[in-house]
C-alpha positions in Angstrom: 108.8 82.7 101.1 108.6 86.4 101.4 112.2 87.7 101.0 114.7 86.0 98.7 118.2 85.2 100.0 120.9 85.8 97.3 123.3 82.9 96.7 126.8 83.8 95.4 127.6 80.3 94.2 124.7 77.8 93.7 127.0 74.7 93.7 128.6 75.7 97.0 125.2 76.5 98.5 123.6 73.2 97.5 126.5 70.9 98.5 125.6 68.5 101.4 122.5 66.8 102.7 118.9 68.2 102.5 115.6 67.0 104.0 113.0 66.9 101.2 109.2 67.3 101.6 107.1 67.5 98.4 103.4 67.8 97.7 102.0 66.8 94.4 98.6 67.8 93.2 96.9 66.8 89.9 95.0 69.9 89.0 92.8 67.9 86.6 91.3 65.4 88.9 92.3 66.8 92.3 94.4 63.8 93.4 97.2 64.6 95.8 100.4 62.9 96.8 103.5 63.4 98.9 107.2 62.6 98.7 109.3 62.5 101.8 113.0 61.8 101.9 116.4 63.3 101.4 118.8 64.7 98.8 122.5 64.5 98.8 124.5 66.9 96.6 128.0 65.3 96.4 131.0 66.4 94.3 131.5 64.9 90.8 135.1 64.1 89.8 134.7 66.3 86.7 133.3 69.2 88.7 129.8 70.1 89.8 127.5 68.0 92.0 125.6 64.7 91.7 122.1 65.2 93.1 120.6 62.0 94.4 117.1 62.1 95.9 115.7 59.1 97.7 112.5 58.6 99.7 108.9 57.4 99.7 106.3 58.7 97.2 102.7 58.2 98.3 100.0 58.5 95.6 96.4 57.3 95.9 97.2 56.0 99.4 100.0 53.7 98.1 103.5 54.3 99.4 106.5 53.3 97.2 110.2 53.9 97.2 111.3 56.6 94.8 114.5 58.1 93.6 116.0 60.4 91.0 119.5 61.5 90.0 120.5 64.8 88.4 123.8 66.4 87.6 124.4 70.1 88.6 127.3 71.2 86.5 129.0 74.6 86.5 126.9 77.1 84.5 127.9 79.6 81.8 128.2 82.4 84.4 130.2 82.3 87.6 128.0 80.9 90.5 125.4 79.4 88.2 124.6 75.8 87.3 123.6 73.8 84.3 121.2 71.1 85.5 121.2 67.8 83.5 119.4 64.5 83.8 121.4 61.5 84.9 121.9 60.5 81.2 123.3 63.9 80.3 120.3 65.4 78.6 119.7 69.1 79.4 117.1 70.0 82.0 117.4 73.7 82.9 119.8 76.4 84.0 119.9 77.6 87.6 121.0 81.1 88.7 120.2 82.0 92.4 122.4 85.1 92.6 119.1 87.1 93.2 117.7 84.3 95.5 115.1 83.5 92.8 115.1 81.8 89.4 112.5 80.7 86.9 113.2 77.9 84.4 111.3 76.2 81.6 111.7 72.7 80.4 109.6 71.4 77.5 108.9 67.7 77.8 107.2 66.3 74.6 104.0 68.3 74.5 104.0 69.4 78.1 105.8 72.4 79.7 107.5 72.3 83.1 107.9 75.8 84.6 109.9 75.9 87.8 110.4 78.6 90.3 113.4 78.3 92.6 113.5 80.5 95.8 116.0 80.6 98.6 114.8 81.6 102.1 118.2 81.4 103.9 121.3 79.4 104.5 119.3 76.2 105.3 116.2 76.4 103.2 115.1 76.7 99.6 112.0 75.7 97.6 111.0 74.7 94.2 107.5 75.1 92.6 107.0 73.2 89.4 103.8 73.8 87.3 103.4 71.2 84.7 100.9 71.8 81.9 100.0 70.3 78.6 97.9 67.6 77.0 99.3 64.8 79.2 99.8 66.5 82.6 98.3 69.2 84.7 100.3 69.2 87.9 101.6 71.4 90.7 104.7 70.1 92.6 105.9 72.1 95.7 109.2 71.0 97.3 110.7 72.3 100.5 114.3 71.6 101.2 115.8 72.0 104.7 119.6 71.6 105.3 120.6 68.6 107.4 124.3 69.3 107.3 126.5 72.0 105.8 128.3 71.7 102.5 132.0 72.5 102.0 131.5 76.2 101.3 129.8 78.9 103.4 126.9 79.6 101.0 126.8 83.2 102.1 124.8 85.8 100.3 126.2 88.1 97.7 127.7 91.3 98.8 
C-alpha cells in the first residue's frame, strides 16, 4: 500500500464482514502456506468488537479448517483499540488514526512485530514478522470489506 488512509475510530472502521487472504512463509526452510476465509467483527455486549476468523489453512499441501477469536476493546485514547486474545490476555494496541500502526507482542522467546496499514474504506493489511528461536515467519494478510459496519469509517479531518 502506498498511501495510508487515516481512520478516526478503529472499532467503527472494522465493524462488519471482511474477506481474508493470508500468505505464510517460513523464512527458515522456505515452506509456504495460505489461509482463505472471512472475519466478522461483531459488537460485544460490554463494548468493543468480537473478531471471529474462519476459513481454510493450507500448509505443505494439506488443507484444514482454521479459526481464531480475538477481542478488540476500546483503547486508552479515543478511536484506538486494545486487542486481546479470546481468554482476555493482552495481545497489542491498535491506533490507525494515521492509517498505519506498528505493534510488538513477545510470545515466550519469540517476538511478533505487526504492521497494520489502511488503504481505504474497504481494505487494510497486516504484516507480521515473527522471529526467535522457535519461529522465523512472515505472515501477510489482506482484508477486503464484504459489507459495511454500523459507522462510516471516514478518514480523520
